[in-house]
ZADOZA-651292 format. One line per field, with one value per residue (C-alpha): x, z, y negated; residue number from 1. Coordinates in steps of 0.2 Angstrom, whole numbers. Example, Ala and Ser with C-alpha at 12.3 -4.5 7.8 and 13.67 -1.06 7.14 Angstrom:
east 62,68
up 39,36
north 22,5
resi 1,2
REM end
This chain:
east 522,509,494,482,489,492,477,478,496,492,477,479,479,464,454,459,454,437,434,439,429,413,416,419,402,393,400,395,377,377,384,370,359,350,359,346,350,369,366,358,372,384,374,375,394,394,386,397,408,426,437,445,428,423,439,438,420,422,438,430,415,425,437,422,412,428,431,413,412,429,423,405,406,424,441,446,435,449,459,447,453,471,470,460,469,486,478,471,489,496,483,488,506,506,489,485,478,469,451,457,457,440,433,441,435,417,420,424,433,446,440,451,442,425,431,437,420,412,422,420,401,403,412,398,385,395,401,418,412,410,429,436,454,452,467,458,466,453,438,446,449,432,424,436,432,413,414,424,412,396
up 750,746,737,749,764,755,761,779,779,773,785,803,815,825,810,806,824,822,806,815,830,819,811,827,834,818,821,839,834,821,833,837,823,812,796,785,794,792,774,772,780,768,753,759,760,743,737,748,738,743,743,726,718,727,721,703,702,709,699,683,686,690,675,664,670,669,651,646,654,647,629,630,643,646,644,662,667,659,675,684,676,676,695,698,687,695,712,705,698,715,723,711,716,734,741,746,738,746,746,755,773,770,764,778,791,784,786,768,769,758,749,761,776,769,764,782,789,776,780,799,795,785,799,811,799,800,782,786,797,781,778,786,785,780,770,753,745,731,743,755,741,735,752,756,739,741,759,752,738,747
north -529,-516,-521,-513,-524,-541,-550,-543,-548,-565,-568,-574,-560,-567,-567,-549,-545,-553,-543,-527,-531,-533,-517,-508,-515,-509,-492,-492,-496,-483,-470,-457,-464,-451,-446,-456,-472,-469,-466,-482,-491,-482,-487,-505,-504,-498,-514,-525,-537,-536,-552,-548,-548,-564,-572,-566,-572,-589,-592,-587,-597,-613,-610,-607,-622,-633,-627,-630,-647,-652,-647,-655,-669,-675,-668,-673,-658,-647,-650,-638,-622,-629,-629,-613,-601,-604,-600,-584,-579,-584,-572,-558,-560,-564,-559,-577,-592,-607,-599,-583,-591,-598,-581,-572,-584,-580,-561,-556,-540,-531,-515,-505,-512,-509,-491,-488,-492,-481,-466,-468,-468,-452,-444,-450,-442,-426,-426,-419,-405,-395,-396,-380,-374,-356,-353,-354,-370,-371,-370,-382,-394,-393,-396,-410,-419,-416,-424,-439,-443,-439
resi 1,2,3,4,5,6,7,8,9,10,11,12,13,14,15,16,17,18,19,20,21,22,23,24,25,26,27,28,29,30,31,32,33,34,35,36,37,38,39,40,41,42,43,44,45,46,47,48,49,50,51,52,53,54,55,56,57,58,59,60,61,62,63,64,65,66,67,68,69,70,71,72,73,74,75,76,77,78,79,80,81,82,83,84,85,86,87,88,89,90,91,92,93,94,95,96,97,98,99,100,101,102,103,104,105,106,107,108,109,110,111,112,113,114,115,116,117,118,119,120,121,122,123,124,125,126,127,128,129,130,131,132,133,134,135,136,137,138,139,140,141,142,143,144,145,146,147,148,149,150
REM end
């Protein structure tokens, strides 16, 4: 299974559909908005945490907390990192671990889903209009790259 599709493949289709519907509604609201407003939406997407970041942050906080509590309070707390870290490994291998359904139900998206919305907004803003097929590969490539990173 490809890395980019693992989380969606392991997520219930109705949850993927809900996430996609929310994205489509945001794009519909942005349609016809001035470029400055769309730029703000794109900036917000650049700051949005994807599911990988949420999982990594939560797993590391739980593992660190369990380790510190195990060292300074009671060794039984060392069970926390022993439970959390295999889940993180399972996610790295399969694209699923117990927190994934909870995060997905709460609308946490994959980087690919966030980027898809971002590029749709860039298209609405007109960023890709500058990419003209004029037979000049170097100029076409420069224009495509500038539109993609803008």
